[in-house]
C-alpha angles and dihedrals in degrees: 000000000000133000095285092050093050086054090055096254096106135075096290094067139242096292097059097090092045090051091050091049092050090048091050092049091049086072096050145324109282141176119241098264090050090051091054092047091048092053092045093047096047092046089050089242094304091115120054120187117203122209090236089063100032101056096046088050091051089050091051090050091051092049089052090050094241094115135031127196142202135175120256143149121280121222087264092055098254122128117250137166110254118208125211128190115238128217088259088051091052090051091049091048090055091051094046093046092052091049092046092051091048092051094043090052092049092049091049091052091052093046091051093051121105 
């Protein structure tokens, strides 16, 4: 999945980036740059999240009530907005993960067919 797909413009659909952000935040509160690094690291650099896609997605998640944010210092002493997943966000993550796994399994069945 390339840059466009991580931004939700590729074959995996518009909700992919939001799902990856929610999954990242389920591990810990993070600022935007850390979220992007987390996704890139866990995907072994297959997924790359651009700021122009990340921050609008974080804003959408906040508007939906799935993420909250507050300002705080980074390890380097700079101020950054830290994002935290909400209970509603955890519920949404569970639903999206289940749907993603269902679709991925269906695609795999088709690809294995003769």
